[in-house]
Phi, psi and omega in degrees: 000154177210161176199150176232174177304325181284333184274322187284140182289137176288118179265326180217138177209102179185142176053040177086352179261121177233126179236118175256129190222160171208157173255121178241112183054238182261018182240149169259127176250139181219141167246117189234144172247126185234132182283140176301147180089003182277121173260115184277355184309315180297338181291334188256008177302132179102343173277163177309130182059016182053039181226156177295127182256006181263129174286151179223143172238138182191191182216132179271115178281319177204157176096195182210136179231134172260124180257119182258125173249165179303330186244001183191171172231150175231147176246129177250133181230167179312130180097351181271134165269151184212161168227116176264120178283158174304148179095028182251160173224110178281142168238120184274105185282327179224160172309130191225149172228132181227158166247126189222143178237135184218147175297128189306311184298311179295321179298314181298317179298317181294316183292330176301315179291313182299317181296321176297316181295318180295317178298319179295321178295321180292324177293327182280356182283000000 
């Protein structure tokens, strides 16, 4: 299987966040553009410890992300490959683009909660 930005279906497009995705076997693959200054913490309210519980593997094409864990922080920058363990909260420090792979089942459970939280935040604006 293969996919490019032009090939993958747009799953989300709003407020500077664009996620193009496909399901390959038991993995979700995404090419995402994320706007700088985005704190994802409100998206994960309601998950265990109010943190993303889905592991992710990926590569930062451009930008910088600070990953907050309960006991530490990591910074990912353009050129970095990464593995985010469950229990993380990303803060997008600069406009960022990533290629990311996640286990399909955990990703779907996480996104159900995140999408509800994002919709509620948009209604409250």
